[in-house]
Phi, psi and omega in degrees: 000319178299322181298316180295319179297314178297319179299316180294323178294312179298317178298319179296316179297316179297318179297317179296321178295314182293313181289328177294318179291323181289341178268008179103352179063200183260356180273131177289156179296148179280126178261121180263120181291148178278113178242010181274124179285149174292164176248152181235130176232107179273118180260336176218138358280174176282149176301133179080003181296145182260142177224157176234164179306138181094344178287154168262133178268112178290138182221128176215134182218146175242129176253138179223141178217154180285338181243282182203135177283157180234302182205169177209162170214152181233130179227134174243126182208160176236136175281128179241145182255018184097160182212164179257125180268125178247144179289145177061022176238132180305140180279133177272124184241124176291141179279139174224152179208138177218137173221128177238130182225134173239164177092012173285153185217175181088179181267342180210138179208136176255130182245132173242125179247126185246004185252023176270093185244124175285128179296150177286147176292145178237177180295335183249353182212129175235152179284134178294126178278159177136192180275138178234144177263132168257112181250128180242127176245147178214142174228157180253181184297340178263012179067020170283134185232153176212163177216160177216140180239138180232138180257131174237169180238138172248119183253000000 
């Protein structure tokens, strides 16, 4: 009788261990933080592409992330070192453009921007020629961020 009683106790403990483990046990699931940065692929314009005043700059970019995208921004700018202003000479003005967008979602999204228009030169103002940087930033839902820069020319 003692043998059967001991056998039932051992069997009961084993059953509790097996069924407890199959229900997930008492350990919470391990949460792995997202540390993967999104990727940026600029498909338009081409690096080194030339534009003139009055042109529209075609722009297309694809953002991809392993979890979820959050926001992006696009900035076009030229570094200037200061200038000399002369009377009765058209002023050279560097072109700038900025777009910031939040609320993008999903793991991959392609964005096409059609409103990047270089202003036409006028008698009193001309666009500064030279190299311009198009800088694209993107972050995901876990605040991982990345950026990519592309150089274009305004002639």
